[in-house]
N, CA, C and O atoms as a CHARMM CRD file, in Angstrom:
* protein
*
  316
    1    1 ARG  N    118.73300  87.93600 114.15300 PROA 1      0.00000
    2    1 ARG  CA   117.60100  89.05300 114.71500 PROA 1      0.00000
    3    1 ARG  C    117.06400  88.60600 115.41700 PROA 1      0.00000
    4    1 ARG  O    116.67500  87.44000 115.48400 PROA 1      0.00000
    5    2 THR  N    116.87500  89.77900 116.35800 PROA 2      0.00000
    6    2 THR  CA   115.98600  89.62600 117.45700 PROA 2      0.00000
    7    2 THR  C    114.66400  90.51000 117.59200 PROA 2      0.00000
    8    2 THR  O    113.94200  90.34300 118.57500 PROA 2      0.00000
    9    3 THR  N    114.32900  91.47700 116.58300 PROA 3      0.00000
   10    3 THR  CA   113.03400  91.86400 116.24500 PROA 3      0.00000
   11    3 THR  C    112.03800  90.74500 115.92300 PROA 3      0.00000
   12    3 THR  O    112.24800  89.71900 115.27600 PROA 3      0.00000
   13    4 VAL  N    110.82400  91.19200 116.55800 PROA 4      0.00000
   14    4 VAL  CA   109.84900  90.11500 115.84700 PROA 4      0.00000
   15    4 VAL  C    108.36900  91.40500 115.95100 PROA 4      0.00000
   16    4 VAL  O    107.89300  92.10700 116.84300 PROA 4      0.00000
   17    5 MET  N    108.06900  91.15000 114.41900 PROA 5      0.00000
   18    5 MET  CA   106.59000  92.27300 114.60800 PROA 5      0.00000
   19    5 MET  C    105.41500  91.12800 114.77900 PROA 5      0.00000
   20    5 MET  O    105.38900  89.99200 114.30700 PROA 5      0.00000
   21    6 LEU  N    104.55200  91.73500 115.52700 PROA 6      0.00000
   22    6 LEU  CA   103.40200  91.36000 116.33500 PROA 6      0.00000
   23    6 LEU  C    102.21200  92.18600 114.86300 PROA 6      0.00000
   24    6 LEU  O    102.18500  93.37500 114.54300 PROA 6      0.00000
   25    7 ARG  N    101.46500  91.14400 114.32200 PROA 7      0.00000
   26    7 ARG  CA   100.12100  92.12700 113.36900 PROA 7      0.00000
   27    7 ARG  C     98.77500  91.18700 113.82600 PROA 7      0.00000
   28    7 ARG  O     98.69800  90.06500 114.32700 PROA 7      0.00000
   29    8 ASN  N     97.85300  92.08400 113.45400 PROA 8      0.00000
   30    8 ASN  CA    96.66400  91.86700 113.76400 PROA 8      0.00000
   31    8 ASN  C     96.60400  91.77300 115.26400 PROA 8      0.00000
   32    8 ASN  O     96.22500  90.81200 115.93300 PROA 8      0.00000
   33    9 LEU  N     96.98000  92.76700 115.61100 PROA 9      0.00000
   34    9 LEU  CA    96.24000  93.04100 117.45700 PROA 9      0.00000
   35    9 LEU  C     95.71400  94.20100 117.32500 PROA 9      0.00000
   36    9 LEU  O     95.97100  95.18800 116.63500 PROA 9      0.00000
   37   10 PRO  N     94.41900  93.75600 118.60100 PROA 10     0.00000
   38   10 PRO  CA    93.55300  94.50700 118.39200 PROA 10     0.00000
   39   10 PRO  C     93.61800  95.92300 118.79400 PROA 10     0.00000
   40   10 PRO  O     94.28800  96.33800 119.74000 PROA 10     0.00000
   41   11 ASN  N     92.80600  96.71100 117.94100 PROA 11     0.00000
   42   11 ASN  CA    93.28700  98.31400 117.77600 PROA 11     0.00000
   43   11 ASN  C     92.89900  98.73700 119.53600 PROA 11     0.00000
   44   11 ASN  O     93.68800  99.54300 120.02700 PROA 11     0.00000
   45   12 ALA  N     91.89100  98.29800 120.35300 PROA 12     0.00000
   46   12 ALA  CA    92.13900  98.34600 121.79100 PROA 12     0.00000
   47   12 ALA  C     93.20700  97.94300 122.51200 PROA 12     0.00000
   48   12 ALA  O     93.17800  98.68500 123.49300 PROA 12     0.00000
   49   13 LEU  N     94.07100  97.26700 122.61600 PROA 13     0.00000
   50   13 LEU  CA    95.04400  97.03200 123.06500 PROA 13     0.00000
   51   13 LEU  C     96.08500  98.17300 123.01300 PROA 13     0.00000
   52   13 LEU  O     96.47200  98.90200 122.10000 PROA 13     0.00000
   53   14 THR  N     96.45100  98.04700 124.53300 PROA 14     0.00000
   54   14 THR  CA    97.36500  99.13300 124.86000 PROA 14     0.00000
   55   14 THR  C     98.74900  98.55400 124.94400 PROA 14     0.00000
   56   14 THR  O     98.95200  97.35100 124.78600 PROA 14     0.00000
   57   15 ARG  N     99.76500  99.49000 125.21400 PROA 15     0.00000
   58   15 ARG  CA   101.04500  98.84600 125.62200 PROA 15     0.00000
   59   15 ARG  C    101.13900  98.30000 126.68000 PROA 15     0.00000
   60   15 ARG  O    101.79200  97.26000 126.76100 PROA 15     0.00000
   61   16 ASP  N    100.58800  98.78600 127.65300 PROA 16     0.00000
   62   16 ASP  CA   100.71300  98.59400 129.35800 PROA 16     0.00000
   63   16 ASP  C    100.13800  96.87700 129.41900 PROA 16     0.00000
   64   16 ASP  O    100.59100  96.09000 130.25000 PROA 16     0.00000
   65   17 VAL  N     99.15600  96.51400 128.46800 PROA 17     0.00000
   66   17 VAL  CA    98.18100  95.30600 128.57200 PROA 17     0.00000
   67   17 VAL  C     99.20700  94.53200 127.63500 PROA 17     0.00000
   68   17 VAL  O     99.46900  93.38600 128.00000 PROA 17     0.00000
   69   18 LEU  N     99.94400  95.08700 126.25500 PROA 18     0.00000
   70   18 LEU  CA   100.61200  94.30200 125.93000 PROA 18     0.00000
   71   18 LEU  C    102.07000  93.84700 126.86600 PROA 18     0.00000
   72   18 LEU  O    102.53200  92.70700 126.89500 PROA 18     0.00000
   73   19 LEU  N    102.46300  94.68400 127.37500 PROA 19     0.00000
   74   19 LEU  CA   103.52200  94.66700 128.19900 PROA 19     0.00000
   75   19 LEU  C    103.46200  93.51000 129.49800 PROA 19     0.00000
   76   19 LEU  O    104.37300  92.84400 129.98900 PROA 19     0.00000
   77   20 HSD  N    102.25400  93.56100 129.77000 PROA 20     0.00000
   78   20 HSD  CA   101.67100  92.70100 131.27700 PROA 20     0.00000
   79   20 HSD  C    101.73900  91.04000 130.27000 PROA 20     0.00000
   80   20 HSD  O    102.30100  90.02600 130.68500 PROA 20     0.00000
   81   21 MET  N    101.15000  91.13800 129.17300 PROA 21     0.00000
   82   21 MET  CA   100.94800  89.49700 128.64400 PROA 21     0.00000
   83   21 MET  C    102.38400  89.31300 127.79400 PROA 21     0.00000
   84   21 MET  O    102.57000  88.25500 127.19300 PROA 21     0.00000
   85   22 LEU  N    102.94400  89.90300 127.77600 PROA 22     0.00000
   86   22 LEU  CA   104.63200  89.51500 127.88800 PROA 22     0.00000
   87   22 LEU  C    105.05600  88.86400 128.99200 PROA 22     0.00000
   88   22 LEU  O    105.75200  87.85000 129.04000 PROA 22     0.00000
   89   23 ASP  N    104.60900  89.48800 129.85800 PROA 23     0.00000
   90   23 ASP  CA   105.18200  89.38000 131.46900 PROA 23     0.00000
   91   23 ASP  C    104.98900  88.18600 131.71600 PROA 23     0.00000
   92   23 ASP  O    105.92000  87.47400 132.09200 PROA 23     0.00000
   93   24 GLU  N    103.67100  87.69300 131.54700 PROA 24     0.00000
   94   24 GLU  CA   102.76000  86.39900 132.28000 PROA 24     0.00000
   95   24 GLU  C    103.02100  85.55500 131.12600 PROA 24     0.00000
   96   24 GLU  O    102.52100  84.43600 131.23900 PROA 24     0.00000
   97   25 LYS  N    103.70700  85.78400 129.96700 PROA 25     0.00000
   98   25 LYS  CA   103.74500  84.81200 129.12400 PROA 25     0.00000
   99   25 LYS  C    105.33100  84.03900 129.61000 PROA 25     0.00000
  100   25 LYS  O    105.50100  82.83400 129.42600 PROA 25     0.00000
  101   26 GLY  N    106.05900  84.63700 130.03300 PROA 26     0.00000
  102   26 GLY  CA   107.20600  84.21200 130.47800 PROA 26     0.00000
  103   26 GLY  C    108.66800  85.06500 130.11700 PROA 26     0.00000
  104   26 GLY  O    109.78100  84.59400 130.35300 PROA 26     0.00000
  105   27 PHE  N    108.43600  86.36800 129.52000 PROA 27     0.00000
  106   27 PHE  CA   108.94300  86.94600 128.43900 PROA 27     0.00000
  107   27 PHE  C    109.38400  88.32400 129.37000 PROA 27     0.00000
  108   27 PHE  O    109.59200  89.39600 128.80200 PROA 27     0.00000
  109   28 LEU  N    109.48600  88.20400 130.63000 PROA 28     0.00000
  110   28 LEU  CA   109.85600  89.31000 131.82600 PROA 28     0.00000
  111   28 LEU  C    111.56100  89.22800 131.38400 PROA 28     0.00000
  112   28 LEU  O    112.23900  88.20100 131.36200 PROA 28     0.00000
  113   29 GLY  N    112.04600  90.71800 131.02600 PROA 29     0.00000
  114   29 GLY  CA   113.54600  90.85800 131.14200 PROA 29     0.00000
  115   29 GLY  C    114.29200  89.64100 129.96900 PROA 29     0.00000
  116   29 GLY  O    115.46700  89.27600 130.01500 PROA 29     0.00000
  117   30 LEU  N    113.54000  89.30400 129.24100 PROA 30     0.00000
  118   30 LEU  CA   113.82300  88.84100 127.98500 PROA 30     0.00000
  119   30 LEU  C    113.42000  89.76300 126.16100 PROA 30     0.00000
  120   30 LEU  O    113.36700  89.30800 125.01900 PROA 30     0.00000
  121   31 TYR  N    113.25800  90.89600 126.61700 PROA 31     0.00000
  122   31 TYR  CA   113.11700  91.72000 125.57700 PROA 31     0.00000
  123   31 TYR  C    113.52600  93.25800 126.29300 PROA 31     0.00000
  124   31 TYR  O    113.49700  93.65600 127.45700 PROA 31     0.00000
  125   32 ASP  N    113.79600  93.70100 125.39400 PROA 32     0.00000
  126   32 ASP  CA   114.42000  95.59400 125.61700 PROA 32     0.00000
  127   32 ASP  C    113.58300  96.57200 124.93100 PROA 32     0.00000
  128   32 ASP  O    113.61600  97.75800 125.26000 PROA 32     0.00000
  129   33 LEU  N    112.91100  96.18400 124.09000 PROA 33     0.00000
  130   33 LEU  CA   111.72200  97.59500 123.32500 PROA 33     0.00000
  131   33 LEU  C    110.74400  96.69300 122.86500 PROA 33     0.00000
  132   33 LEU  O    110.84300  95.61000 122.28800 PROA 33     0.00000
  133   34 VAL  N    109.58500  97.49300 123.31300 PROA 34     0.00000
  134   34 VAL  CA   108.49600  97.35000 122.53100 PROA 34     0.00000
  135   34 VAL  C    107.51600  98.53300 122.26300 PROA 34     0.00000
  136   34 VAL  O    106.93500  99.27200 123.05700 PROA 34     0.00000
  137   35 TYR  N    107.50700  98.47600 120.63800 PROA 35     0.00000
  138   35 TYR  CA   106.98500  99.76800 120.28100 PROA 35     0.00000
  139   35 TYR  C    105.70400  99.40400 119.77300 PROA 35     0.00000
  140   35 TYR  O    105.57500  98.46600 118.98600 PROA 35     0.00000
  141   36 LEU  N    104.52100 100.26000 120.27600 PROA 36     0.00000
  142   36 LEU  CA   103.03700  99.86400 120.06800 PROA 36     0.00000
  143   36 LEU  C    102.72400 101.17800 119.38000 PROA 36     0.00000
  144   36 LEU  O    102.53900 101.99100 120.28600 PROA 36     0.00000
  145   37 PRO  N    102.54100 101.92500 117.88800 PROA 37     0.00000
  146   37 PRO  CA   102.10400 102.71900 117.53700 PROA 37     0.00000
  147   37 PRO  C    100.59700 102.92700 117.66900 PROA 37     0.00000
  148   37 PRO  O     99.82400 102.01700 117.36900 PROA 37     0.00000
  149   38 VAL  N    100.12000 104.23800 118.16200 PROA 38     0.00000
  150   38 VAL  CA    99.14200 104.97000 118.43400 PROA 38     0.00000
  151   38 VAL  C     98.55900 105.75800 117.38200 PROA 38     0.00000
  152   38 VAL  O     99.37500 106.54300 116.89700 PROA 38     0.00000
  153   39 ASP  N     97.01800 105.81800 116.69700 PROA 39     0.00000
  154   39 ASP  CA    96.63000 106.73800 116.41200 PROA 39     0.00000
  155   39 ASP  C     95.92900 107.42600 116.92500 PROA 39     0.00000
  156   39 ASP  O     94.83600 107.16300 117.42600 PROA 39     0.00000
  157   40 PHE  N     96.63900 108.69700 116.84800 PROA 40     0.00000
  158   40 PHE  CA    96.81700 109.91700 117.70900 PROA 40     0.00000
  159   40 PHE  C     95.05100 110.57600 117.44200 PROA 40     0.00000
  160   40 PHE  O     94.40700 111.00200 118.40100 PROA 40     0.00000
  161   41 SER  N     94.68000 110.56100 116.51900 PROA 41     0.00000
  162   41 SER  CA    93.06900 111.02500 116.34300 PROA 41     0.00000
  163   41 SER  C     92.43500 110.17000 117.23300 PROA 41     0.00000
  164   41 SER  O     91.59100 110.62500 118.00500 PROA 41     0.00000
  165   42 THR  N     92.75000 108.89800 117.23200 PROA 42     0.00000
  166   42 THR  CA    91.53100 108.12600 117.87600 PROA 42     0.00000
  167   42 THR  C     91.92400 107.40200 119.30800 PROA 42     0.00000
  168   42 THR  O     91.03200 107.00400 120.05800 PROA 42     0.00000
  169   43 GLY  N     93.16600 107.27700 119.59700 PROA 43     0.00000
  170   43 GLY  CA    93.86200 106.96500 120.59700 PROA 43     0.00000
  171   43 GLY  C     94.24500 105.28500 120.71600 PROA 43     0.00000
  172   43 GLY  O     94.82300 104.63100 121.58300 PROA 43     0.00000
  173   44 THR  N     93.59000 104.91500 119.32800 PROA 44     0.00000
  174   44 THR  CA    93.65400 103.29500 119.68700 PROA 44     0.00000
  175   44 THR  C     95.28100 103.19900 118.84500 PROA 44     0.00000
  176   44 THR  O     95.93500 104.03000 118.21600 PROA 44     0.00000
  177   45 SER  N     95.47800 101.95100 119.15700 PROA 45     0.00000
  178   45 SER  CA    96.54900 101.51400 118.65100 PROA 45     0.00000
  179   45 SER  C     96.46000 101.12600 116.81300 PROA 45     0.00000
  180   45 SER  O     95.37200 101.24100 116.24900 PROA 45     0.00000
  181   46 LEU  N     97.65700 100.69400 116.05900 PROA 46     0.00000
  182   46 LEU  CA    97.11100 100.99200 114.69300 PROA 46     0.00000
  183   46 LEU  C     97.37400  99.71200 114.35600 PROA 46     0.00000
  184   46 LEU  O     97.66900  99.37200 113.21100 PROA 46     0.00000
  185   47 GLY  N     97.24000  98.57800 115.78100 PROA 47     0.00000
  186   47 GLY  CA    96.77500  96.91300 115.55700 PROA 47     0.00000
  187   47 GLY  C     98.18700  96.06500 114.92400 PROA 47     0.00000
  188   47 GLY  O     97.92600  95.02700 114.31600 PROA 47     0.00000
  189   48 TYR  N     99.62200  96.45000 115.03700 PROA 48     0.00000
  190   48 TYR  CA   100.95500  96.15000 115.34000 PROA 48     0.00000
  191   48 TYR  C    101.78500  96.39800 116.20100 PROA 48     0.00000
  192   48 TYR  O    101.71300  97.39200 116.92200 PROA 48     0.00000
  193   49 ALA  N    102.63900  95.59200 116.25600 PROA 49     0.00000
  194   49 ALA  CA   103.73500  96.07700 117.54100 PROA 49     0.00000
  195   49 ALA  C    105.02400  95.34200 116.89300 PROA 49     0.00000
  196   49 ALA  O    105.01000  94.52200 115.97500 PROA 49     0.00000
  197   50 PHE  N    106.06300  95.80500 117.55000 PROA 50     0.00000
  198   50 PHE  CA   107.34100  95.52600 117.16400 PROA 50     0.00000
  199   50 PHE  C    108.02700  95.07700 118.78000 PROA 50     0.00000
  200   50 PHE  O    108.11800  95.75500 119.80300 PROA 50     0.00000
  201   51 VAL  N    108.35300  93.96300 118.55800 PROA 51     0.00000
  202   51 VAL  CA   109.13200  93.32700 120.16600 PROA 51     0.00000
  203   51 VAL  C    110.30200  93.29000 120.07500 PROA 51     0.00000
  204   51 VAL  O    110.52800  92.11100 119.80100 PROA 51     0.00000
  205   52 ASN  N    111.55500  93.99100 120.13900 PROA 52     0.00000
  206   52 ASN  CA   112.76300  93.68700 120.63900 PROA 52     0.00000
  207   52 ASN  C    113.45300  92.61200 121.64700 PROA 52     0.00000
  208   52 ASN  O    114.15500  92.98800 122.58600 PROA 52     0.00000
  209   53 GLY  N    113.21500  91.36000 121.39500 PROA 53     0.00000
  210   53 GLY  CA   114.07600  90.67600 122.07600 PROA 53     0.00000
  211   53 GLY  C    115.51600  90.48400 122.37100 PROA 53     0.00000
  212   53 GLY  O    116.43600  90.80800 121.61900 PROA 53     0.00000
  213   54 SER  N    115.62900  89.90600 123.58100 PROA 54     0.00000
  214   54 SER  CA   117.49900  90.82100 124.60200 PROA 54     0.00000
  215   54 SER  C    118.39200  89.51600 123.81200 PROA 54     0.00000
  216   54 SER  O    119.62100  89.45600 123.83200 PROA 54     0.00000
  217   55 ALA  N    117.60100  88.62300 123.20300 PROA 55     0.00000
  218   55 ALA  CA   118.93600  87.19100 122.76900 PROA 55     0.00000
  219   55 ALA  C    117.88000  86.89100 121.63100 PROA 55     0.00000
  220   55 ALA  O    116.65100  86.92600 121.70200 PROA 55     0.00000
  221   56 PRO  N    118.72600  86.57700 120.52900 PROA 56     0.00000
  222   56 PRO  CA   118.31700  85.70400 119.30600 PROA 56     0.00000
  223   56 PRO  C    117.15000  84.79200 119.53500 PROA 56     0.00000
  224   56 PRO  O    116.06300  84.82600 118.95900 PROA 56     0.00000
  225   57 GLY  N    117.64000  83.80100 120.66600 PROA 57     0.00000
  226   57 GLY  CA   116.89400  82.59100 121.05500 PROA 57     0.00000
  227   57 GLY  C    115.35100  82.92100 121.32700 PROA 57     0.00000
  228   57 GLY  O    114.49600  82.22700 120.77500 PROA 57     0.00000
  229   58 CYS  N    114.97600  84.01500 122.20600 PROA 58     0.00000
  230   58 CYS  CA   113.48000  84.50900 122.08500 PROA 58     0.00000
  231   58 CYS  C    112.61100  84.50100 121.34400 PROA 58     0.00000
  232   58 CYS  O    111.46800  84.27600 121.74200 PROA 58     0.00000
  233   59 VAL  N    112.90400  84.76000 119.96300 PROA 59     0.00000
  234   59 VAL  CA   112.09200  85.52400 118.87100 PROA 59     0.00000
  235   59 VAL  C    111.66700  84.21000 118.42100 PROA 59     0.00000
  236   59 VAL  O    110.73100  84.29600 117.62700 PROA 59     0.00000
  237   60 GLN  N    111.99600  83.17200 118.63300 PROA 60     0.00000
  238   60 GLN  CA   111.06500  81.76700 118.40600 PROA 60     0.00000
  239   60 GLN  C    110.18100  81.59300 119.31400 PROA 60     0.00000
  240   60 GLN  O    109.27800  80.84100 118.94600 PROA 60     0.00000
  241   61 GLN  N    110.05600  82.09100 120.62300 PROA 61     0.00000
  242   61 GLN  CA   108.90300  81.56400 121.73300 PROA 61     0.00000
  243   61 GLN  C    108.48300  82.78600 121.62100 PROA 61     0.00000
  244   61 GLN  O    107.30000  82.78100 121.96000 PROA 61     0.00000
  245   62 LEU  N    108.84100  83.91800 121.30500 PROA 62     0.00000
  246   62 LEU  CA   107.95200  85.06200 120.79300 PROA 62     0.00000
  247   62 LEU  C    107.05700  84.77000 119.86600 PROA 62     0.00000
  248   62 LEU  O    105.88700  84.70000 120.24000 PROA 62     0.00000
  249   63 TRP  N    107.30900  84.57800 118.72700 PROA 63     0.00000
  250   63 TRP  CA   106.68800  84.20400 117.52600 PROA 63     0.00000
  251   63 TRP  C    105.42200  82.96700 117.89000 PROA 63     0.00000
  252   63 TRP  O    104.27700  82.98500 117.43800 PROA 63     0.00000
  253   64 GLU  N    105.98500  81.97100 118.79100 PROA 64     0.00000
  254   64 GLU  CA   104.97700  80.56300 119.11600 PROA 64     0.00000
  255   64 GLU  C    103.80500  81.35300 120.23400 PROA 64     0.00000
  256   64 GLU  O    102.60000  81.13300 120.35600 PROA 64     0.00000
  257   65 ALA  N    104.64500  82.28200 120.91900 PROA 65     0.00000
  258   65 ALA  CA   103.70900  82.23900 121.92600 PROA 65     0.00000
  259   65 ALA  C    102.47700  83.36000 121.03600 PROA 65     0.00000
  260   65 ALA  O    101.28800  83.17000 121.29400 PROA 65     0.00000
  261   66 PHE  N    102.75000  84.16800 120.30800 PROA 66     0.00000
  262   66 PHE  CA   101.76900  84.70200 119.68900 PROA 66     0.00000
  263   66 PHE  C    100.86200  84.56500 118.25100 PROA 66     0.00000
  264   66 PHE  O     99.77800  85.08100 117.98000 PROA 66     0.00000
  265   67 ASP  N    101.72000  83.67800 117.44700 PROA 67     0.00000
  266   67 ASP  CA   101.04600  83.44400 116.50100 PROA 67     0.00000
  267   67 ASP  C     99.74900  82.54000 116.66100 PROA 67     0.00000
  268   67 ASP  O     99.63000  81.45600 117.23300 PROA 67     0.00000
  269   68 GLY  N     98.79600  83.32100 115.97300 PROA 68     0.00000
  270   68 GLY  CA    97.41100  82.59300 116.07400 PROA 68     0.00000
  271   68 GLY  C     96.52800  83.01500 117.48400 PROA 68     0.00000
  272   68 GLY  O     95.42000  82.70000 117.91800 PROA 68     0.00000
  273   69 LYS  N     97.45900  83.76000 117.87800 PROA 69     0.00000
  274   69 LYS  CA    96.57800  84.49700 119.18100 PROA 69     0.00000
  275   69 LYS  C     95.21000  84.89700 118.60200 PROA 69     0.00000
  276   69 LYS  O     95.06600  85.29800 117.44700 PROA 69     0.00000
  277   70 ALA  N     94.09600  84.73900 119.60900 PROA 70     0.00000
  278   70 ALA  CA    92.74200  84.99900 119.57600 PROA 70     0.00000
  279   70 ALA  C     92.16300  85.42700 120.77500 PROA 70     0.00000
  280   70 ALA  O     91.28400  86.28700 120.71400 PROA 70     0.00000
  281   71 ASP  N     92.46900  85.02300 121.73100 PROA 71     0.00000
  282   71 ASP  CA    92.16900  85.36000 123.12100 PROA 71     0.00000
  283   71 ASP  C     92.56400  86.42000 123.71400 PROA 71     0.00000
  284   71 ASP  O     93.14200  86.26300 124.78900 PROA 71     0.00000
  285   72 TRP  N     92.38600  87.67500 123.24000 PROA 72     0.00000
  286   72 TRP  CA    93.24200  88.80900 123.88700 PROA 72     0.00000
  287   72 TRP  C     92.10200  89.16900 125.09600 PROA 72     0.00000
  288   72 TRP  O     90.95900  88.80100 125.37000 PROA 72     0.00000
  289   73 PRO  N     92.97100  89.98400 125.57800 PROA 73     0.00000
  290   73 PRO  CA    92.06800  90.42100 127.13800 PROA 73     0.00000
  291   73 PRO  C     91.15500  91.92700 126.81500 PROA 73     0.00000
  292   73 PRO  O     90.67800  92.63500 127.70200 PROA 73     0.00000
  293   74 VAL  N     91.05200  92.21000 125.24000 PROA 74     0.00000
  294   74 VAL  CA    90.60200  92.88400 125.04000 PROA 74     0.00000
  295   74 VAL  C     89.78600  92.97600 123.82700 PROA 74     0.00000
  296   74 VAL  O     90.46300  92.80300 122.81300 PROA 74     0.00000
  297   75 GLU  N     88.24000  93.24800 123.56200 PROA 75     0.00000
  298   75 GLU  CA    87.46700  92.90400 122.93900 PROA 75     0.00000
  299   75 GLU  C     88.23500  93.15000 121.12800 PROA 75     0.00000
  300   75 GLU  O     89.15900  93.91800 120.85900 PROA 75     0.00000
  301   76 SER  N     87.73800  92.53900 120.47100 PROA 76     0.00000
  302   76 SER  CA    88.84000  92.70700 119.15400 PROA 76     0.00000
  303   76 SER  C     87.61800  91.75100 118.01200 PROA 76     0.00000
  304   76 SER  O     86.99400  90.76000 118.39100 PROA 76     0.00000
  305   77 ASP  N     87.53400  92.28300 116.78200 PROA 77     0.00000
  306   77 ASP  CA    87.03900  91.52100 115.74900 PROA 77     0.00000
  307   77 ASP  C     87.99100  90.62700 114.96700 PROA 77     0.00000
  308   77 ASP  O     87.56500  89.68700 114.29500 PROA 77     0.00000
  309   78 LYS  N     89.54500  90.98900 115.08000 PROA 78     0.00000
  310   78 LYS  CA    90.17000  90.27200 114.51900 PROA 78     0.00000
  311   78 LYS  C     90.57600  89.13500 114.71100 PROA 78     0.00000
  312   78 LYS  O     90.13200  88.71400 115.78000 PROA 78     0.00000
  313   79 VAL  N     91.22100  88.40700 114.19000 PROA 79     0.00000
  314   79 VAL  CA    91.40700  86.93100 114.47000 PROA 79     0.00000
  315   79 VAL  C     92.66800  86.34700 114.37900 PROA 79     0.00000
  316   79 VAL  O     92.81000  85.14600 114.60800 PROA 79     0.00000
């Protein structure tokens, strides 16, 4: 399995910011799909995303990098 669901993401988080975060954390070239659904009525994200890794080995790394993350680059009340 190569897909990770990231939950409890800040609603203000954009796909571009998430991609930048993935790249900064060393995942550049290790994923081939990032899906961050958006509420079209508000223009904000729905608070979750799917990231598909290009190899099964990066799933654990993705999980560890984002599990319990609280220092988001956008404001959020989510923990």
